[in-house]
C-alpha positions as CSV (number, residue, x, y, z in Angstrom):
1,X,-22.6,-10.2,10.8
2,X,-22.4,-7.8,13.8
3,X,-23.3,-4.1,14.0
4,X,-19.6,-3.2,13.9
5,X,-18.7,-5.4,10.9
6,X,-18.7,-2.6,8.4
7,X,-16.7,-0.3,10.8
8,X,-14.1,-3.0,11.1
9,X,-13.9,-3.4,7.4
10,X,-13.4,0.3,6.8
11,X,-10.8,0.4,9.6
12,X,-8.8,-2.4,7.9
13,X,-8.9,-0.5,4.6
14,X,-7.8,2.7,6.3
15,X,-4.8,0.9,7.9
16,X,-3.9,-0.7,4.5
17,X,-4.0,2.6,2.6
18,X,-1.9,4.3,5.4
19,X,0.7,1.5,5.0
20,X,0.8,2.2,1.2
21,X,1.3,5.9,1.8
22,X,4.1,5.1,4.3
23,X,5.9,2.9,1.8
24,X,5.6,5.5,-0.9
25,X,7.0,8.1,1.4
26,X,9.9,5.9,2.1
27,X,10.5,5.4,-1.6
28,X,10.4,9.2,-2.2
29,X,12.8,9.8,0.7
30,X,15.3,7.3,-0.7
31,X,15.2,8.6,-4.3
32,X,18.9,9.5,-4.3
33,X,20.2,6.7,-2.0
34,X,23.0,4.9,-3.8
35,X,24.0,2.8,-0.7
36,X,20.8,1.0,0.2
37,X,22.1,-2.6,0.8
38,X,25.5,-4.1,1.1
39,X,25.5,-7.3,-1.0
40,X,28.6,-9.4,-1.8
41,X,31.0,-6.7,-0.8
42,X,29.4,-4.0,-2.9
43,X,26.8,-1.3,-2.1
44,X,23.5,-1.6,-4.1
45,X,21.2,1.3,-4.6
46,X,17.9,1.5,-2.8
47,X,15.2,-0.6,-4.5
48,X,11.7,0.6,-4.8
49,X,9.3,-1.1,-2.4
50,X,5.7,-2.1,-3.2
51,X,2.8,-3.1,-1.0
52,X,0.6,-6.1,-1.9
53,X,-3.0,-6.1,-0.5
54,X,-5.3,-9.1,-0.1
55,X,-8.8,-9.7,1.2
56,X,-8.7,-11.0,4.8
57,X,-11.0,-13.8,4.0
58,X,-9.8,-16.1,1.2
59,X,-10.9,-16.0,-2.4
60,X,-13.5,-14.0,-4.2
61,X,-15.8,-17.0,-4.9
62,X,-16.2,-17.6,-1.2
63,X,-17.1,-14.0,-0.6
64,X,-19.5,-14.0,-3.5
65,X,-21.3,-17.1,-2.2
66,X,-21.4,-15.6,1.2
67,X,-22.9,-12.3,0.0
68,X,-25.5,-14.2,-2.1
69,X,-26.6,-16.1,1.0
70,X,-25.4,-19.5,-0.1
71,X,-23.0,-19.6,2.8
72,X,-23.6,-18.7,6.4
73,X,-20.3,-16.8,6.8
74,X,-19.8,-13.1,6.7
75,X,-19.5,-11.3,3.4
76,X,-16.0,-10.2,3.9
77,X,-13.6,-9.2,6.7
78,X,-11.8,-6.3,5.1
79,X,-8.3,-6.0,3.6
80,X,-4.8,-6.6,4.9
81,X,-1.3,-6.0,3.7
82,X,0.0,-9.4,2.5
83,X,3.6,-8.3,2.0
84,X,5.9,-5.5,1.2
85,X,8.4,-6.5,-1.5
86,X,11.1,-4.9,-3.5
87,X,10.8,-4.1,-7.2
88,X,13.4,-6.4,-8.9
89,X,11.9,-6.0,-12.4
90,X,12.6,-2.3,-12.9
91,X,16.4,-1.7,-13.6
92,X,18.4,0.9,-11.7
93,X,19.0,4.2,-13.5
94,X,22.5,4.8,-14.8
95,X,23.7,8.4,-14.5
96,X,26.9,9.8,-15.7
97,X,28.5,11.6,-12.7
98,X,32.3,11.0,-12.4
99,X,32.5,13.2,-9.3
100,X,30.1,10.9,-7.3
101,X,31.8,8.7,-4.7
102,X,30.0,5.6,-5.9
103,X,30.9,6.1,-9.6
104,X,32.4,3.2,-11.4
105,X,35.6,3.4,-13.5
106,X,33.8,4.9,-16.4
107,X,32.1,7.6,-14.2
108,X,28.6,6.1,-14.2
109,X,26.5,5.7,-11.0
110,X,23.7,3.3,-10.4
111,X,20.7,5.2,-9.0
112,X,17.6,3.8,-7.3
113,X,14.8,2.5,-9.5
114,X,12.3,4.9,-7.9
115,X,10.2,6.9,-10.5
116,X,8.8,10.1,-8.8
117,X,5.9,10.2,-11.3
118,X,4.9,6.6,-10.5
119,X,5.2,7.2,-6.8
120,X,3.0,10.4,-6.9
121,X,0.3,8.5,-8.9
122,X,0.4,5.7,-6.3
123,X,0.2,8.3,-3.5
124,X,-2.8,10.0,-5.1
125,X,-4.5,6.6,-5.5
126,X,-3.9,5.7,-1.9
127,X,-5.1,9.1,-0.7
128,X,-8.3,8.8,-2.7
129,X,-9.0,5.3,-1.4
130,X,-8.3,6.5,2.1
131,X,-10.7,9.4,1.7
132,X,-13.4,7.1,0.2
133,X,-13.1,4.8,3.2
134,X,-13.4,7.7,5.6
135,X,-16.6,8.7,3.8
136,X,-17.9,5.1,4.2
137,X,-17.0,5.1,7.9
138,X,-18.8,8.4,8.5
139,X,-21.9,7.3,6.6
140,X,-22.0,4.0,8.6
141,X,-21.5,6.0,11.9
142,X,-24.4,8.3,10.9
143,X,-26.7,5.3,10.2
144,X,-25.8,3.7,13.5
145,X,-26.6,7.0,15.3
146,X,-30.0,7.2,13.5
147,X,-30.7,3.6,14.6
148,X,-30.0,4.6,18.2
149,X,-32.4,7.5,17.9
150,X,-35.2,5.2,16.9
151,X,-35.5,3.9,20.4
152,X,-36.1,7.3,21.9
């Protein structure tokens, strides 16, 4: 473990939370986009995107053994975005709007499966995690500065 290990761990968490906020912003921007993808000759509404995070170093058991000193490796290397995937489980919202250009023969329009309340909760969670990691980063920086002052 190096002196900068915890700084790198916090930096990876900051980057991952920023990516979550970017994806949530994209979802909110496309909340009314009825022409998100062209599939089989038809336009499909925008599908909500989600971010999956994973630890940079394998499984929890290897991290636990490492932290307990049973392994000579580092106790963790931070977090990374494993993938950004579309939400295929939540159905599109069906809205009656016969004047809409994408309305079907009965006057119904398929709208994106983006729920503003869910997105705002995710945004608040990502923001709080980001702020917590900034606090950890600043505390670590202060400890390193104090360690440098010992040599004076």
